[in-house]
C-alpha positions in Angstrom: 0.0 0.0 0.0 1.2 3.5 -0.8 -0.3 6.6 0.8 0.2 10.0 -0.7 0.1 13.0 1.6 0.0 16.6 0.6 3.0 18.8 1.7 2.6 21.1 4.7 4.9 23.3 6.8 5.5 20.4 9.1 5.9 17.9 6.2 7.7 19.5 3.4 8.1 18.3 -0.1 11.5 17.5 -1.7 12.7 14.9 0.7 14.2 11.4 0.6 11.0 9.4 1.2 12.6 6.1 2.1 10.3 4.5 -0.4 11.7 1.6 -2.4 10.1 0.0 -5.3 11.2 -3.3 -6.8 11.8 -4.3 -10.4 12.8 -7.4 -12.5 15.0 -5.2 -14.7 16.5 -1.9 -13.3 18.3 -1.1 -16.7 15.0 -1.2 -18.7 13.0 0.7 -16.1 15.7 3.3 -15.8 15.9 3.8 -19.6 12.0 4.0 -19.8 11.8 6.6 -17.1 14.5 8.8 -18.6 12.9 8.5 -22.1 9.6 9.6 -20.5 11.4 12.7 -19.1 11.5 11.6 -15.4 14.2 13.2 -13.3 16.2 10.0 -12.6 19.7 9.5 -11.6 22.2 9.3 -14.5 23.1 5.6 -13.9 22.0 2.3 -12.4 24.3 1.7 -9.5 25.9 -1.7 -9.1 28.3 -2.8 -6.3 28.5 -6.5 -6.8 28.8 -8.9 -3.9 25.1 -9.6 -3.9 24.0 -6.1 -3.6 21.1 -5.5 -5.9 21.1 -2.9 -8.7 19.5 0.4 -7.7 18.7 3.8 -9.1 16.9 6.8 -7.8 14.3 9.1 -9.3 12.3 12.2 -8.2 8.7 13.0 -8.4 7.4 16.4 -9.7 7.7 17.8 -6.1 11.4 16.7 -5.8 10.8 13.8 -3.5 13.3 11.0 -4.0 12.3 7.3 -4.4 14.5 4.4 -5.3 14.0 1.4 -7.6 15.8 -1.8 -6.5 16.3 -4.8 -8.8 15.1 -8.1 -7.4 17.8 -10.7 -7.3 
């Protein structure tokens, strides 16, 4: 479940939300979001050692979310 809440003085927009979404293919989703004009990070980050691929993107209010590839 995902709840969207309007920004207020006590809860401003433009923050790291802590929201993580999963995908089967981080590269494909990253490319699709960039092609759609979404403000996404420049690269899919990969560290190896069992750490899943991840990239970030921002919603129109500047809030940051991350997409993590399932292993």
